[in-house]
C-alpha positions in Angstrom: -64.3 9.9 29.0 -61.5 7.2 30.2 -58.5 6.0 27.9 -56.9 2.6 28.5 -53.7 4.9 29.4 -55.6 6.1 32.2 -56.7 2.9 33.2 -53.9 0.3 32.9 -50.7 2.6 32.4 -48.5 0.8 34.8 -48.8 -2.3 32.5 -48.8 -0.5 29.1 -44.9 0.6 29.7 -42.0 0.0 27.1 -38.7 0.8 26.9 -37.5 3.4 25.5 -35.0 1.9 22.8 -38.1 -0.1 21.9 -40.4 3.0 21.7 -37.9 4.8 19.2 -36.7 1.2 17.0 -36.9 1.2 13.2 -37.0 -2.4 11.8 -35.6 -3.5 8.6 -34.8 -6.3 6.6 -36.5 -9.6 7.9 -37.7 -9.2 11.7 -39.8 -10.6 14.5 -42.5 -8.3 16.2 -44.3 -9.2 19.3 -47.3 -7.6 20.4 -48.8 -8.6 24.4 -52.2 -8.0 24.9 -53.8 -6.6 27.3 -57.3 -6.9 28.5 -59.0 -4.8 31.5 -61.4 -7.6 33.9 -62.5 -5.1 36.3 -62.7 -1.6 36.4 -64.8 0.5 38.5 -65.1 4.1 38.0 -64.7 6.5 41.1 -63.5 9.8 39.6 -62.7 12.0 42.5 -62.9 9.2 45.2 -59.2 8.1 44.6 -59.2 4.9 42.2 -59.1 1.9 42.4 -56.5 0.1 40.2 -57.9 -2.2 37.8 -57.2 -5.9 37.2 -56.0 -6.8 34.4 -55.5 -9.7 32.5 -52.3 -10.3 30.1 -52.8 -12.2 27.7 -49.9 -14.0 24.5 -50.9 -11.4 22.1 -49.7 -11.5 18.5 -46.5 -11.9 17.0 -45.5 -11.5 13.3 -42.3 -12.0 11.6 -42.3 -9.5 8.4 -40.5 -10.6 4.9 -40.4 -7.0 3.6 -40.6 -6.7 -0.3 -37.6 -7.2 -2.6 -36.2 -7.2 -6.5 -37.9 -10.3 -7.1 -41.1 -9.8 -4.8 -43.0 -6.7 -5.0 -45.6 -7.7 -1.9 -44.9 -8.0 1.7 -45.3 -11.6 3.7 -46.4 -11.8 7.2 -46.4 -14.9 9.1 -48.4 -14.9 12.1 -49.3 -16.5 15.7 -52.3 -15.0 17.2 -53.3 -16.3 20.8 -56.2 -15.1 21.6 -58.9 -16.3 24.7 -62.9 -16.5 23.1 -64.4 -18.9 26.2 -62.4 -21.2 25.0 -58.0 -20.3 24.1 -57.7 -20.6 20.1 -54.6 -19.7 18.4 -54.5 -18.7 14.9 -51.2 -19.2 12.4 -51.8 -17.2 9.5 -50.0 -16.4 6.4 -51.0 -13.4 4.6 -48.9 -11.6 1.6 -49.8 -8.0 1.5 -49.0 -4.7 -0.4 -46.4 -2.8 0.3 -48.5 0.7 -0.3 -51.1 2.7 0.8 -54.2 0.2 2.9 -51.4 -2.7 3.0 -54.1 -4.7 0.9 -54.1 -8.4 2.0 -54.0 -10.2 -1.3 -53.4 -13.7 -0.7 -54.2 -15.4 3.0 -53.8 -19.1 4.8 -55.5 -19.5 7.7 -55.4 -22.3 10.4 -57.6 -21.5 13.5 -56.7 -24.0 16.5 -58.5 -24.9 19.6 -57.5 -24.9 22.7 -58.2 -27.9 25.3 -62.3 -28.0 26.1 -64.7 -30.7 26.5 -65.6 -30.7 22.8 -62.1 -30.8 21.3 -62.3 -34.5 19.9 -65.3 -33.0 18.0 -64.2 -30.0 16.5 -61.6 -29.8 14.0 -59.5 -26.9 13.2 -60.7 -24.8 10.5 -58.4 -23.6 7.3 -59.6 -20.4 5.5 -58.0 -19.9 2.1 -58.4 -15.9 0.9 -57.8 -14.0 -2.4 -58.5 -10.6 -3.3 -58.1 -10.3 -7.2 -58.1 -6.7 -7.4 -62.0 -6.6 -7.5 -63.2 -8.7 -5.2 -62.3 -11.3 -2.2 -62.7 -15.2 -2.3 -62.7 -16.8 0.8 -62.6 -20.8 0.8 -63.5 -21.9 4.8 -62.5 -25.5 5.3 -63.9 -26.9 9.2 -65.7 -29.9 10.6 -66.8 -32.9 9.1 -64.6 -31.2 6.4 -67.7 -28.9 4.8 -66.3 -26.2 2.6 -67.8 -22.7 2.4 -67.2 -20.1 0.1 -67.5 -16.8 0.0 -67.0 -14.0 -2.8 -67.5 -10.4 -2.8 -66.9 -7.6 -4.7 -64.9 -4.8 -2.7 -62.5 -2.6 -4.7 -60.3 -1.4 -1.7 -60.0 -3.8 1.4 -57.2 -3.1 4.3 -56.8 -5.7 7.5 -55.4 -4.8 10.7 -52.5 -7.1 10.9 -50.8 -5.5 7.6 -51.3 -2.0 9.3 -49.4 -3.0 12.6 -47.0 -4.8 10.8 -46.1 -2.4 8.2 -48.2 1.1 9.4 -48.2 3.0 6.5 -47.0 6.4 7.8 -45.7 8.3 4.9 -49.0 7.7 2.7 -51.7 8.4 5.5 -52.6 11.7 4.6 -53.9 10.5 1.1 -55.4 7.3 2.6 -59.3 7.2 1.5 -62.0 5.2 3.0 -61.4 1.4 2.7 -64.2 -0.5 2.2 -63.6 -4.5 3.7 -61.7 -4.3 7.2 -60.8 -7.4 8.0 -59.6 -7.4 11.9 -59.0 -10.8 14.3 -59.3 -14.1 11.8 -59.9 -12.5 8.8 -63.3 -11.2 10.0 -64.9 -8.5 7.8 -66.1 -5.2 9.2 -67.3 -3.1 6.7 -65.3 0.5 5.8 -63.1 2.5 7.5 -61.1 5.5 7.2 -58.2 6.9 9.2 -58.2 10.6 11.3 -55.2 11.9 12.9 -55.6 12.6 16.7 -56.5 10.7 20.1 -59.5 10.7 22.0 -59.9 13.2 24.9 -56.4 14.3 26.4 -54.7 10.6 25.8 -52.2 12.9 24.0 -51.0 14.7 26.9 -50.3 11.1 28.8 -46.5 10.2 29.2 -46.9 7.5 27.4 -48.0 9.5 24.5 -44.4 11.3 24.3 -42.9 10.7 20.7 -45.7 9.1 19.3 -48.4 10.3 17.0 -51.9 9.0 17.0 -54.1 8.0 13.8 -57.2 6.6 15.3 -58.6 4.1 12.0 -62.4 4.5 12.3 -64.3 1.2 11.4 -68.3 1.6 10.6 -68.7 -1.2 12.9 -67.0 -1.6 16.4 -64.8 0.7 18.6 -62.0 3.0 17.2 -58.5 2.0 16.9 -55.7 3.6 17.9 -52.3 3.1 16.1 -49.7 4.9 18.3 -46.6 5.2 15.5 -43.4 6.4 16.5 -41.3 8.7 13.6 -40.1 5.9 11.8 -43.7 3.9 11.3 -43.3 1.6 14.0 -46.6 0.9 15.9 -45.8 1.1 19.9 -49.2 1.2 21.1 -52.7 -0.6 19.5 -55.5 0.6 21.6 -59.1 -0.8 21.1 -61.4 1.2 23.3 -60.5 1.9 26.9 -60.2 -1.4 27.9 -57.9 -3.4 25.4 -54.4 -3.0 24.2 -51.8 -4.3 22.0 -48.4 -3.4 23.5 -44.6 -3.7 22.3 -42.9 -6.4 23.9 -40.0 -7.3 21.6 -38.6 -6.8 18.3 -35.7 -9.7 16.8 -33.9 -9.2 13.2 -33.4 -12.2 11.2 -31.5 -13.1 8.7 
């Protein structure tokens, strides 16, 4: 079975100092996104190189919990392309322990240039988890407000897990019952399992890192490749998509 380490290893290189990073205090993390646009399996006949698109990816500003605030705060910019360029700006408050549960968020989704830009408005979402249920209020075109409320006792969010991985608690985490992914879309239950797919753990890119695989009830598994300090160096989704740590910057 192919793994992203096999297909796009050259594009996934990270310099050693960054692979060993241990961020503290307020800091900024940037992950670039790699997506395989074309790949032909010629096993045993000399492999053709994959065609890889590099995208801006995800930028986090992390304000960790303090004596006056028991939760972490993330300011997130996520640029992605879904036929049309889309930029997400998200302020996410999440727990500082366990599943890094999202507690409150404000999300704005802006469309890039396209033929419908003048007709479509930004999408704005506000979300809140009160310990028993999630409430989401979404405002879009024509200023219509759509409100969703549903019971969930243990939500999780991959933005928070990427920025603040629960390395010291991973062994005792039980299943989360709501996983939020890109744009705070919900996917259902998920659980962590230690260990990579196939022979990926033996690859040069895996040296000094441990893989924790998040298995959602829908979609591809998400592999979090973390260093000894809990910093996520790679987030791998399937064989053809990965986010790669690009930079870390301390903020005052």
